[in-house]
C-alpha positions as CSV (number, residue, x, y, z in Angstrom):
1,M,89.4,80.8,123.0
2,A,90.8,77.6,123.6
3,P,94.9,77.9,124.8
4,I,96.3,77.5,121.3
5,E,94.0,79.6,120.1
6,R,95.1,82.5,121.9
7,A,99.0,81.2,121.9
8,L,98.6,81.3,117.6
9,A,97.3,84.9,117.4
10,N,100.1,86.2,119.6
11,V,103.1,85.7,116.9
12,V,105.6,87.7,114.8
13,M,107.0,86.7,111.9
14,G,110.1,85.7,112.2
15,P,113.5,85.3,109.9
16,T,113.6,83.5,106.8
17,V,115.9,80.4,107.3
18,S,115.9,78.9,103.5
19,E,113.7,79.5,100.6
20,E,112.9,76.3,101.0
21,L,111.2,76.8,104.4
22,G,110.1,80.1,103.9
23,P,109.9,82.8,107.1
24,C,109.5,81.1,110.8
25,V,106.1,82.5,112.6
26,D,107.7,83.2,116.2
27,S,105.4,82.8,119.3
28,L,105.3,86.1,121.7
29,Y,104.5,84.1,124.9
30,R,106.6,83.8,127.6
31,K,109.3,81.2,127.3
32,N,110.3,78.4,130.2
33,H,113.8,78.4,131.0
34,K,115.1,76.4,127.5
35,G,113.9,79.0,125.6
36,Y,110.5,77.4,124.2
37,P,107.2,79.1,124.7
38,Y,104.4,78.0,126.5
39,V,100.8,78.3,127.8
40,R,98.9,76.7,130.6
41,V,96.3,74.0,129.3
42,E,93.9,72.5,132.2
43,R,96.6,73.9,135.4
44,K,100.0,72.2,133.1
45,M,102.3,74.5,131.3
46,K,102.7,72.8,127.8
47,R,105.3,74.1,125.0
48,I,103.3,75.2,122.1
49,S,105.1,73.9,119.4
50,R,103.7,70.5,121.1
51,L,100.1,71.4,120.8
52,V,100.7,72.5,117.4
53,L,101.9,69.0,116.5
54,A,99.5,67.6,118.1
55,R,97.2,69.4,116.4
56,S,98.3,69.0,112.9
57,L,98.5,65.4,113.6
58,G,94.8,65.2,115.3
59,R,96.6,63.1,118.4
60,P,98.5,64.0,121.5
61,I,102.0,63.3,121.5
62,G,103.4,60.4,123.3
63,V,105.3,60.4,126.5
64,G,109.3,60.7,125.9
65,L,109.2,62.1,122.0
66,C,110.1,65.7,120.7
67,A,108.5,67.8,118.5
68,L,111.6,68.6,116.6
69,H,112.1,72.2,115.0
70,K,113.5,71.9,111.0
71,C,114.4,75.7,111.6
72,D,116.5,75.0,114.4
73,S,114.5,78.1,116.2
74,R,112.5,77.9,119.6
75,V,110.6,80.0,119.1
76,C,109.2,79.1,116.0
77,I,105.4,77.9,115.6
78,R,104.6,77.8,112.4
79,E,102.7,73.9,111.8
80,D,105.2,72.8,108.8
81,H,108.2,73.5,110.4
82,I,108.1,71.3,113.4
């Protein structure tokens, strides 16, 4: 199973920040020192939110670019919140 698939299978429903956005999907994976969940991909630690956004866009996220959360929750990995 791919790292992103493992990460997406290990979640819980989070709070609803707004009715427009709906509930967050919070990752249960380990978090880095800034509070973002991450997973190992090819011997490197990657933020799950960046992997979710890259999959959604169909391309990698460039160096220096950010994956912003509409819900402002670092642990949320719901695709339409990023």
